[in-house]
N, C-alpha and C positions, 0 to 999 in steps of 0.2 A: 655377846649378842650385838653390841654396838660395832665391834670390828666387822662382824658378818654383814651388817647393814651398810657399813661404809664401803666394803668391798663390792657388794651388790650394787650400791649406788654408783660407784665409780665405773663398774663394768657396764651398767646401763647407759651411763653418760658416754662411754667409749663407743658402744654400739650405735647410739643415736648420732654421734658425730660422724662415724663411718657411713651410716645410712645417708646422711646429708651429703657427704663427699661423693657418693656414687649415684645420687639421684640425678634426674635429667636437668639440663641447663636450658634456660629460655633465652633465645636471641630475639630481641624486640627492636624494630625500627618503625619509622612512620609508614613504610611500605609493606611490611610483613612481620609475622612472628614465626619463629622456627623453634620447635621443641626438640632439643637434642637428647636422644636416648643416652644411656650411660656409656655406650661404646663409641660415642662421638665426642670430639672436643673442638674447642674454638682456640686455635693457637695464639691469636691476637685479639684485638678489640674490633668492634664494628667501626669502620672508618666513615665519617660523615664530613663532607666538604662544605664550605660556606655556600656553594652554588646549589646544594641539595643532593649532590651525588652521594650515594651510600653504597658501601661494599662490605659484605660479610663473607668470611672464608671459614669453613669447618672441615674437619678431617675425621675419617673413621680410624679408630685405634685397632680395629681388627685387620683391615687389609690396606690401609693407607689411602683409600679413595678420598679425593678432595672435591668439595663443592664450593663454588663461588657464586654469590648472588649479588648482582649490581643493579641498582635502580636509580633513576635520575629524571629530573624534569626534561622533557624533550617533545617537540611537536614534529620532528623530522620523521619521514616515513621509515618504518621499522625495517623494511627491505633494504633501504639505503644504509642504515646503520649496520645491518648484517653483512652486506656486500663489502663495505669499507673495512670492517673488522677482518673478514676473510682475506681481503687483499693485503692488509697490513701483516697478517700472520703468514701468508705465503712468502712474503719477503724475508721472513725469519726461518724459512725452510720447512714449514708445515705443509702437509698435503691434506686435501679435503675431499669429502664425498660431494655429490651434487646436493645443493641446498634444496630443501623441500618446504612447501608451505603445509603446515598441519594445523587446521583450525585457523586461529588468528596469529599463530606463531610461525616463525621461520626456524628450521632446524637443520643443522649441519654437523657431521662428524668430522673429526680431524685426527691426525697422528703426526708424530715426529719420532723416529727411532722406535723404541718399544713403548713410548707413551702414547695413549689414545684418549680421546675425549669427545664431548659433544657440547654444542652451544644451542640454547633456546633463546630466541629474540622475540620479544612481545611488546606491544604498545597499547595503551588505552586512548591514545590521541593527545594526551597531555604529559604523559610520562612513559618511559621505556624501561624495560628490564632485559638483562642478559644473565641467564643462568647457565653455568658451565659445570660439567662433571669431568674429572680427569682421574683415571685409575686403570688398573689391570682389567677390571670388569666395571661396566657402567651401571650394572644392576643395583649395587649397593647404594649409590647416590640417587638413582631413580626411586628406589623404595623409600629412602629418607624423605625426599621431596614430596612424593605422592601421599605419604602418611602424615608428615609432620609440618609441612609448610602451610601457613594460614595467611593468605594475602589480605591486605587491607582493602584492595580492589581486585576482584577475581579476574577482571579483564586485563590486568597488568602482567599476569603470569600465565603460562600454559595450562590448559585444562587437564592435561595428563603428561606424564614423563615416561 
């Protein structure tokens, strides 16, 4: 009987450890919280610079889609930040769709070779964010952001993806 309980106990412990290993991960910064489902991973750590710039990158284990969320203190007009980013990336060989204003955000799609992506630029007047999705399909990243991103200030991020 003791052997049976020991085996049951160790089996239960194994199941609990595995359950913890596949449960969602939370990415938390001063700007946002992102609850990662089990099929998403964070390959590195959140990078926070002394000037307040914060960057988090996550990736889908299903299809390889990557999502980057950058937030920083900035009073610069968000359209200027978006325009400068696009100009810098054009020098690197990227092509872009026409930038559109969607609500309080500026949105632009880009590609280089087989890679495609989308940037969302948003500001609350004191801080700015750049949310980028890169992958074969952008829908995986859009779904993650729409369902799992919880901004500390809703005005700092797009209303929808």
